[in-house]
C-alpha positions as CSV (number, residue, x, y, z in Angstrom):
1,X,0.0,0.0,0.0
2,X,1.3,3.4,-1.0
3,X,0.2,6.5,0.9
4,X,0.9,10.0,-0.4
5,X,2.2,12.8,1.7
6,X,-1.1,14.7,1.6
7,X,-2.7,11.5,3.0
8,X,-0.1,11.4,5.7
9,X,-0.8,15.0,6.6
10,X,-4.5,14.3,6.6
11,X,-4.1,11.3,8.9
12,X,-1.9,13.3,11.2
13,X,-4.5,16.1,11.3
14,X,-7.3,13.7,12.1
15,X,-5.4,12.3,15.1
16,X,-4.7,15.7,16.6
17,X,-7.6,17.7,15.3
18,X,-5.4,20.2,13.6
19,X,-2.6,20.3,10.9
20,X,0.9,19.5,12.2
21,X,4.4,20.1,11.0
22,X,6.1,16.9,9.9
23,X,8.3,15.3,12.6
24,X,11.0,12.8,11.6
25,X,9.8,10.3,14.3
26,X,6.3,10.3,12.8
27,X,7.7,9.7,9.3
28,X,9.8,6.9,10.6
29,X,6.7,5.0,11.7
30,X,4.7,6.1,8.7
31,X,7.3,4.8,6.2
32,X,7.9,1.4,7.6
33,X,7.2,-1.2,4.9
34,X,6.7,1.3,2.1
35,X,8.4,1.2,-1.4
36,X,11.9,2.8,-1.5
37,X,11.0,5.1,-4.3
38,X,8.5,6.7,-2.1
39,X,11.2,8.3,0.0
40,X,12.2,10.7,-2.8
41,X,8.9,12.6,-2.3
42,X,9.5,13.1,1.4
43,X,9.4,16.7,2.7
44,X,12.5,15.8,4.8
45,X,16.0,14.5,4.2
46,X,16.4,10.7,3.8
47,X,19.5,8.7,3.2
48,X,20.7,5.1,3.8
49,X,24.2,4.1,4.9
50,X,26.0,0.8,4.3
51,X,27.9,-0.9,7.1
52,X,31.0,1.2,6.4
53,X,29.1,4.4,6.7
54,X,28.9,5.2,3.0
55,X,25.8,6.7,1.4
56,X,24.0,4.2,-0.8
57,X,20.7,6.0,-1.2
58,X,19.6,9.6,-0.7
59,X,16.6,11.7,-1.7
60,X,16.6,15.2,-3.2
61,X,15.8,17.0,0.1
62,X,18.7,15.4,1.9
63,X,21.1,16.3,-0.9
64,X,19.8,19.9,-0.8
65,X,20.3,20.1,3.0
66,X,23.8,18.6,2.7
67,X,24.7,21.1,0.0
68,X,25.5,18.6,-2.8
69,X,23.8,17.0,-5.8
70,X,22.7,13.4,-5.3
71,X,25.3,12.1,-7.7
72,X,28.1,13.6,-5.7
73,X,26.9,12.1,-2.4
74,X,26.4,8.5,-3.6
75,X,29.2,6.4,-2.2
76,X,30.5,9.2,0.0
77,X,31.5,8.5,3.6
78,X,28.8,10.2,5.7
79,X,31.1,10.9,8.6
80,X,33.4,13.0,6.3
81,X,30.5,15.5,6.0
82,X,30.4,16.1,9.8
83,X,31.8,19.2,11.5
84,X,35.3,18.4,12.7
85,X,34.4,19.1,16.3
86,X,31.5,16.7,16.2
87,X,33.6,14.0,14.4
88,X,36.3,14.4,17.0
89,X,33.8,13.9,19.8
90,X,32.3,10.8,18.1
91,X,35.8,9.3,17.5
92,X,36.9,10.0,21.1
93,X,33.7,8.2,22.4
94,X,33.9,5.5,19.8
95,X,30.4,6.6,18.7
96,X,29.4,4.8,15.4
97,X,26.6,3.4,13.4
98,X,25.4,1.0,16.2
99,X,25.1,4.0,18.6
100,X,23.2,6.0,16.0
101,X,20.8,3.0,15.7
102,X,20.0,3.0,19.4
103,X,19.7,6.8,19.8
104,X,16.1,8.1,19.8
105,X,17.4,11.2,17.9
106,X,20.8,12.8,17.3
107,X,21.7,16.4,16.4
108,X,24.7,16.8,14.2
109,X,26.5,19.7,12.4
110,X,27.2,19.2,8.8
111,X,29.9,21.0,6.8
112,X,28.5,22.6,3.6
113,X,29.7,24.9,0.9
114,X,27.9,27.8,2.6
115,X,29.1,27.0,6.1
116,X,27.6,24.7,8.8
117,X,24.2,23.2,8.9
118,X,22.5,21.6,11.9
119,X,20.4,18.5,11.4
120,X,18.1,16.6,13.7
121,X,18.1,12.9,12.6
122,X,16.2,9.8,13.5
123,X,17.4,6.3,12.5
124,X,15.4,3.5,10.8
125,X,16.5,-0.1,10.5
126,X,13.6,-1.5,8.6
127,X,13.6,-2.6,4.9
128,X,17.3,-2.8,4.7
129,X,19.3,-5.2,2.5
130,X,22.2,-7.2,3.9
131,X,24.9,-4.6,3.0
132,X,22.9,-1.7,4.5
133,X,23.3,-0.6,8.1
134,X,20.6,2.1,8.7
135,X,18.6,4.9,7.2
136,X,18.4,8.4,8.5
137,X,15.5,10.8,8.3
138,X,16.4,14.3,9.2
139,X,15.5,18.0,9.1
140,X,17.5,21.2,8.9
141,X,17.4,22.9,12.4
142,X,20.0,25.5,11.7
143,X,17.6,28.4,12.2
144,X,16.4,26.9,15.5
145,X,20.0,26.5,16.7
146,X,20.9,30.0,15.7
147,X,17.8,31.3,17.6
148,X,18.8,29.3,20.7
149,X,22.3,30.7,20.6
150,X,21.0,34.3,20.2
151,X,18.6,33.8,23.1
152,X,21.3,32.3,25.2
153,X,23.6,35.3,24.4
154,X,20.9,37.8,25.2
155,X,20.3,36.1,28.5
156,X,23.9,36.4,29.4
157,X,23.9,40.1,28.5
158,X,20.8,40.6,30.7
159,X,22.5,38.8,33.6
160,X,25.6,41.0,33.3
161,X,23.4,44.1,33.1
162,X,21.7,43.1,36.3
163,X,25.0,42.5,38.0
164,X,26.3,46.0,37.0
165,X,23.0,47.6,38.1
166,X,23.2,45.9,41.5
167,X,26.8,47.0,42.0
168,X,25.9,50.6,41.1
169,X,22.9,50.8,43.4
170,X,24.8,49.7,46.5
171,X,24.8,52.2,49.4
172,X,28.5,52.7,49.0
173,X,29.4,51.7,45.4
174,X,32.9,50.3,44.8
175,X,33.7,52.0,41.5
176,X,36.8,50.0,40.8
177,X,34.8,46.8,41.2
178,X,32.2,48.2,38.8
179,X,34.9,48.9,36.3
180,X,36.2,45.4,36.6
181,X,32.7,43.9,36.2
182,X,32.1,45.9,33.1
183,X,35.4,45.0,31.6
184,X,35.1,41.4,32.3
185,X,31.5,41.2,31.0
186,X,32.4,43.0,27.8
187,X,35.5,40.8,27.3
188,X,33.7,37.6,27.9
189,X,30.6,38.4,25.8
190,X,32.7,39.4,22.8
191,X,35.4,36.7,23.4
192,X,38.1,39.4,23.6
193,X,41.5,38.4,24.9
194,X,42.1,41.9,26.3
195,X,40.1,44.7,27.8
196,X,41.0,48.1,29.3
197,X,39.8,51.6,30.1
198,X,41.3,54.7,28.5
199,X,41.1,57.8,30.6
200,X,40.4,60.8,28.4
201,X,42.2,64.0,29.4
202,X,39.9,66.4,31.3
203,X,41.7,69.5,29.9
204,X,41.9,68.7,26.3
205,X,40.3,66.1,23.9
206,X,43.5,66.2,21.9
207,X,45.1,63.6,24.1
208,X,44.0,60.2,25.3
209,X,45.7,58.7,28.3
210,X,45.6,55.0,28.2
211,X,45.7,53.4,31.7
212,X,45.8,49.7,31.0
213,X,43.6,48.1,33.6
214,X,44.2,44.7,32.3
215,X,41.6,42.1,32.9
216,X,44.1,39.4,31.9
217,X,47.5,40.9,32.9
218,X,49.3,37.6,32.3
219,X,48.7,38.1,28.6
220,X,50.3,41.5,28.5
221,X,54.0,42.1,28.4
222,X,53.5,45.4,30.3
223,X,50.9,45.1,33.0
224,X,50.9,48.9,33.8
225,X,51.4,51.5,31.2
226,X,50.3,55.1,30.5
227,X,51.0,56.9,27.2
228,X,49.6,59.9,25.4
229,X,48.2,59.6,21.9
230,X,46.8,62.1,19.4
231,X,43.2,61.3,18.4
232,X,43.8,63.2,15.1
233,X,46.9,61.2,14.3
234,X,47.4,58.8,11.4
235,X,48.8,55.9,13.3
236,X,46.4,53.0,12.6
237,X,44.5,51.8,15.6
238,X,45.2,55.0,17.6
239,X,43.6,57.1,14.9
240,X,40.5,54.9,15.3
241,X,40.5,55.4,19.0
242,X,40.8,59.2,18.4
243,X,37.8,59.0,16.1
244,X,35.7,57.4,18.8
245,X,36.7,60.2,21.2
246,X,36.0,63.0,18.7
247,X,32.7,61.7,17.4
248,X,31.5,60.2,20.7
249,X,30.4,57.1,18.8
250,X,31.6,53.5,19.1
251,X,34.0,52.1,16.5
252,X,35.5,48.8,15.7
253,X,38.1,47.6,13.3
254,X,38.9,44.1,12.1
255,X,41.9,44.9,10.0
256,X,45.2,43.9,11.7
257,X,48.1,46.4,11.5
258,X,51.1,45.4,9.4
259,X,53.6,45.3,12.2
260,X,53.4,42.7,15.0
261,X,53.2,45.3,17.9
262,X,50.3,47.7,17.4
263,X,51.6,51.0,16.0
264,X,52.4,53.5,18.7
265,X,52.6,51.0,21.6
266,X,55.9,50.4,23.4
267,X,58.0,47.5,22.3
268,X,57.1,44.4,24.3
269,X,53.4,45.1,24.5
270,X,50.9,42.6,23.3
271,X,50.2,42.6,19.6
272,X,46.8,44.1,18.9
273,X,45.0,42.8,15.8
274,X,41.6,44.4,16.1
275,X,39.8,46.7,18.5
276,X,36.3,47.8,19.6
277,X,36.1,51.1,21.4
278,X,33.0,52.7,23.1
279,X,33.1,56.2,24.6
280,X,31.8,56.7,28.2
281,X,30.3,60.2,28.3
282,X,29.5,62.2,31.3
283,X,27.4,65.3,30.6
284,X,27.8,64.7,26.9
285,X,31.6,64.7,27.1
286,X,33.6,61.5,26.8
287,X,35.6,60.8,30.0
288,X,36.7,57.3,29.4
289,X,37.0,54.8,26.5
290,X,36.1,51.2,27.0
291,X,38.5,49.3,24.7
292,X,38.4,45.6,23.8
293,X,41.0,43.9,21.6
294,X,41.9,40.6,19.9
295,X,38.5,38.8,19.7
296,X,38.2,35.1,19.0
297,X,35.8,36.0,16.2
298,X,35.5,39.3,14.3
299,X,33.7,42.1,16.0
300,X,30.1,42.8,14.7
301,X,27.5,45.5,15.0
302,X,25.6,43.3,17.4
303,X,28.6,43.2,19.7
304,X,28.9,47.0,19.4
305,X,25.3,47.4,20.5
306,X,25.8,45.1,23.5
307,X,29.0,46.8,24.7
308,X,27.3,50.2,24.2
309,X,24.5,49.0,26.6
310,X,27.1,48.1,29.2
311,X,28.9,51.4,28.6
312,X,25.8,53.4,29.3
313,X,25.3,51.7,32.6
314,X,29.0,52.3,33.5
315,X,28.6,56.0,32.5
316,X,26.0,56.3,35.3
317,X,28.5,54.9,37.8
318,X,31.2,57.2,36.4
319,X,29.0,60.2,36.8
320,X,28.3,59.3,40.4
321,X,32.0,58.8,41.0
322,X,33.0,62.1,39.6
323,X,30.2,64.0,41.4
324,X,31.1,62.4,44.7
């Protein structure tokens, strides 16, 4: 008996009383005993692996999710498509086809031409020939994973904001501690290796005094350093910092300087490959500059917005400190 996808959808709707999105587990049960050619009309990815993990059958949807045409995937080792981190974990734990069979579901990252794709897969063992090991039915859950990651990141930002707010509203605020909280939060959330505050001259905006309050001093050749820079100069990163001071707007650069030490810094200081700087204004005048450097991944506009939120809170603390 062959049942079409519309019929499957109708049967699902009758059971629940309302239309449902296809779930791989439902399709696994639905497809047991059906003709193999029927799999090509599935609204989900379907493939079959032999006992060596090679792809011996695959439908159009699966090929599209994996980012190849069907012909390219036939005979390919499925495990070579996995993200290196996932493959390393599976090899370390000796996780193979037998484990995939027994798992109710498994989430995997696949390497594609356009990047990485998350899939949620369910294994089927029915209707297999002697040389076949298992079939997988799977969906692309990349958008879901990206949303989860974004929500998790926003939750971390909210927690850090709450911690800063709590520190500011103490009866006798510890402003040095608040500065450390802000620096640590900004560095962690942007995965920056280094973070420091620049004290802007009170008498003239033509100079920026960098007092390196290192969050991670062990990564810096000089733990304590003060130097004067011209914000109107043409010395690479320092010119960018000057622009942030002059405009009062955050800046970031992802272009590394040509020289190993950042231009203008003393010999022996850590190399600086990219920076993100956010001014901290008091009464519309920048008084400090929150500077991050050397991120694990390039700075983005989203990171700038987040650090700006932290900086606005710190500006409140800075205003209280200066008025006290």
